[in-house]
MDTraj code that builds the backbone (N, CA, C; nanometers):
import mdtraj as md
import numpy as np

residues = "MET PRO THR HIS ALA LEU PRO HIS SER THR GLY LEU GLN LEU ARG PRO PHE GLN ALA MET ARG TYR ASP PRO VAL GLN VAL GLY ASP LEU SER HIS VAL VAL CYS PRO PRO TYR ASP ASP ILE GLY PRO VAL ARG ALA ARG SER LEU ARG ALA THR ARG ILE ARG PRO TRP PRO PRO".split()
xyz = np.array([
    [0.0841, -0.1180, -0.0016],
    [-0.0005, -0.0008, -0.0008],
    [0.0899, 0.1248, 0.0005],
    [0.0708, 0.2175, -0.0958],
    [0.1559, 0.3346, -0.0999],
    [0.1277, 0.4298, 0.0131],
    [0.2266, 0.4973, 0.0609],
    [0.2087, 0.6017, 0.1616],
    [0.2173, 0.7387, 0.0910],
    [0.1310, 0.8227, 0.1240],
    [0.1246, 0.9564, 0.0614],
    [0.1917, 1.0564, 0.1546],
    [0.3010, 1.1099, 0.1114],
    [0.3704, 1.2101, 0.1944],
    [0.3032, 1.3414, 0.1754],
    [0.2952, 1.4188, 0.2781],
    [0.2385, 1.5521, 0.2690],
    [0.3362, 1.6416, 0.1965],
    [0.2830, 1.7266, 0.1112],
    [0.3738, 1.8203, 0.0405],
    [0.4327, 1.9240, 0.1339],
    [0.5533, 1.9666, 0.1037],
    [0.6178, 2.0670, 0.1861],
    [0.5583, 2.2020, 0.1473],
    [0.5133, 2.2762, 0.2436],
    [0.4475, 2.4056, 0.2193],
    [0.5301, 2.5200, 0.2779],
    [0.5421, 2.6265, 0.2054],
    [0.6091, 2.7461, 0.2578],
    [0.5079, 2.8570, 0.2793],
    [0.3780, 2.8238, 0.2808],
    [0.2731, 2.9229, 0.2964],
    [0.2409, 2.9490, 0.4424],
    [0.1193, 2.9286, 0.4776],
    [0.0680, 2.9557, 0.6087],
    [0.1419, 2.8756, 0.7171],
    [0.1899, 2.9448, 0.8180],
    [0.2561, 2.8795, 0.9328],
    [0.1812, 2.9182, 1.0588],
    [0.1337, 2.8258, 1.1305],
    [0.0608, 2.8523, 1.2567],
    [0.1502, 2.8146, 1.3717],
    [0.1576, 2.9050, 1.4664],
    [0.2391, 2.8811, 1.5864],
    [0.1605, 2.9219, 1.7109],
    [0.1734, 2.8517, 1.8216],
    [0.1040, 2.8931, 1.9420],
    [0.1595, 3.0239, 1.9984],
    [0.0742, 3.0912, 2.0703],
    [0.1171, 3.2149, 2.1350],
    [0.0632, 3.2212, 2.2777],
    [0.1251, 3.2969, 2.3614],
    [0.0836, 3.3056, 2.4967],
    [-0.0434, 3.3906, 2.5086],
    [-0.1387, 3.3448, 2.5843],
    [-0.2647, 3.4178, 2.6000],
    [-0.2420, 3.5519, 2.6720],
    [-0.3278, 3.6471, 2.6414],
    [-0.3158, 3.7748, 2.7086],
    [-0.4296, 3.7784, 2.8164],
    [-0.3946, 3.8179, 2.9320],
    [-0.4945, 3.8305, 3.0373],
    [-0.4870, 3.9735, 3.0964],
    [-0.6069, 4.0270, 3.1221],
    [-0.6139, 4.1592, 3.1804],
    [-0.5931, 4.1517, 3.3302],
    [-0.5248, 4.2491, 3.3885],
    [-0.5014, 4.2585, 3.5317],
    [-0.6284, 4.3155, 3.5947],
    [-0.7018, 4.2360, 3.6713],
    [-0.8314, 4.2807, 3.7301],
    [-0.8117, 4.4013, 3.8194],
    [-0.6960, 4.4185, 3.8798],
    [-0.6673, 4.5365, 3.9648],
    [-0.6681, 4.6634, 3.8832],
    [-0.6036, 4.6555, 3.7652],
    [-0.5965, 4.7751, 3.6781],
    [-0.7241, 4.7960, 3.5972],
    [-0.7852, 4.6858, 3.5503],
    [-0.9005, 4.7004, 3.4602],
    [-1.0320, 4.7113, 3.5369],
    [-1.0440, 4.6391, 3.6443],
    [-1.1765, 4.6365, 3.7166],
    [-1.2706, 4.5507, 3.6430],
    [-1.3811, 4.6090, 3.6063],
    [-1.4900, 4.5378, 3.5307],
    [-1.4420, 4.5038, 3.3895],
    [-1.4445, 4.3739, 3.3558],
    [-1.3937, 4.3329, 3.2213],
    [-1.4781, 4.3868, 3.1075],
    [-1.6000, 4.4275, 3.1363],
    [-1.6845, 4.4857, 3.0276],
    [-1.6266, 4.6155, 2.9782],
    [-1.5301, 4.6721, 3.0451],
    [-1.4657, 4.7957, 3.0028],
    [-1.3609, 4.7673, 2.8912],
    [-1.3147, 4.6487, 2.8811],
    [-1.2087, 4.6118, 2.7847],
    [-1.2424, 4.5056, 2.6864],
    [-1.3597, 4.4420, 2.6990],
    [-1.4007, 4.3372, 2.6047],
    [-1.5370, 4.3721, 2.5511],
    [-1.5749, 4.3039, 2.4465],
    [-1.7020, 4.3301, 2.3798],
    [-1.7719, 4.1972, 2.3564],
    [-1.9068, 4.1963, 2.3556],
    [-1.9750, 4.0698, 2.3208],
    [-1.9438, 4.0308, 2.1754],
    [-1.9663, 3.9058, 2.1403],
    [-1.9452, 3.8631, 1.9993],
    [-2.0196, 3.9540, 1.9006],
    [-1.9612, 3.9841, 1.7867],
    [-2.0203, 4.0743, 1.6900],
    [-2.1593, 4.0295, 1.6458],
    [-2.1835, 3.8982, 1.6380],
    [-2.3080, 3.8514, 1.5898],
    [-2.4173, 3.8478, 1.7000],
    [-2.3805, 3.8931, 1.8171],
    [-2.4741, 3.8970, 1.9307],
    [-2.5099, 4.0394, 1.9689],
    [-2.4743, 4.1357, 1.8832],
    [-2.4943, 4.2767, 1.9126],
    [-2.5908, 4.3331, 1.8093],
    [-2.6993, 4.3850, 1.8573],
    [-2.7953, 4.4525, 1.7659],
    [-2.7523, 4.5970, 1.7398],
    [-2.8202, 4.6661, 1.6508],
    [-2.7841, 4.8037, 1.6162],
    [-2.7827, 4.9011, 1.7331],
    [-2.8789, 4.8869, 1.8211],
    [-2.8869, 4.9770, 1.9352],
    [-2.7707, 4.9558, 2.0298],
    [-2.7370, 4.8306, 2.0606],
    [-2.6274, 4.7940, 2.1471],
    [-2.4929, 4.8349, 2.0815],
    [-2.4794, 4.8163, 1.9496],
    [-2.3584, 4.8572, 1.8843],
    [-2.3337, 5.0084, 1.8960],
    [-2.4401, 5.0869, 1.8804],
    [-2.4258, 5.2347, 1.8960],
    [-2.3858, 5.2669, 2.0377],
    [-2.4486, 5.1945, 2.1342],
    [-2.4153, 5.2207, 2.2762],
    [-2.2661, 5.1893, 2.3055],
    [-2.2207, 5.0770, 2.2530],
    [-2.0806, 5.0382, 2.2734],
    [-1.9836, 5.1372, 2.2107],
    [-2.0189, 5.1892, 2.0894],
    [-1.9289, 5.2839, 2.0243],
    [-1.9280, 5.4182, 2.1004],
    [-2.0411, 5.4538, 2.1606],
    [-2.0518, 5.5800, 2.2317],
    [-1.9730, 5.5749, 2.3641],
    [-1.9614, 5.4535, 2.4231],
    [-1.8917, 5.4413, 2.5495],
    [-1.7437, 5.4321, 2.5231],
    [-1.6744, 5.5349, 2.5567],
    [-1.5267, 5.5405, 2.5298],
    [-1.4461, 5.5240, 2.6578],
    [-1.4816, 5.4225, 2.7383],
    [-1.4053, 5.3957, 2.8611],
    [-1.2785, 5.3231, 2.8236],
    [-1.1662, 5.3767, 2.8601],
    [-1.0351, 5.3139, 2.8343],
    [-0.9542, 5.3162, 2.9635],
    [-0.9188, 5.2011, 3.0165],
    [-0.8400, 5.1994, 3.1375],
    [-0.6927, 5.2308, 3.1183],
    [-0.6512, 5.2569, 2.9946],
    [-0.5128, 5.2897, 2.9639],
    [-0.5074, 5.4212, 2.8888],
    [-0.3940, 5.4894, 2.8905],
    [-0.3842, 5.6150, 2.8173],
    [-0.3950, 5.5911, 2.6647],
    [-0.4543, 5.6852, 2.5916],
    [-0.4700, 5.6695, 2.4434],
    [-0.3366, 5.6790, 2.3753],
])
top = md.Topology()
chain = top.add_chain()
for i, resn in enumerate(residues, 1):
    res = top.add_residue(resn, chain, resSeq=i)
    for name in ("N", "CA", "C"):
        top.add_atom(name, md.element.get_by_symbol(name[0]), res)
traj = md.Trajectory(xyz[None], top)
């Protein structure tokens, strides 16, 4: 039975990365730095999120 070798690719390379976690002492409420999934936000909520410019870090 022949074995099929996978072709060597120089295209897409995926590598693991270290997760980023917010410091709860600096951030406080996580809703200030994260957003609900885009497909779970209606037009009214999207406008509300855009209008809320809370940033726990300097611009």
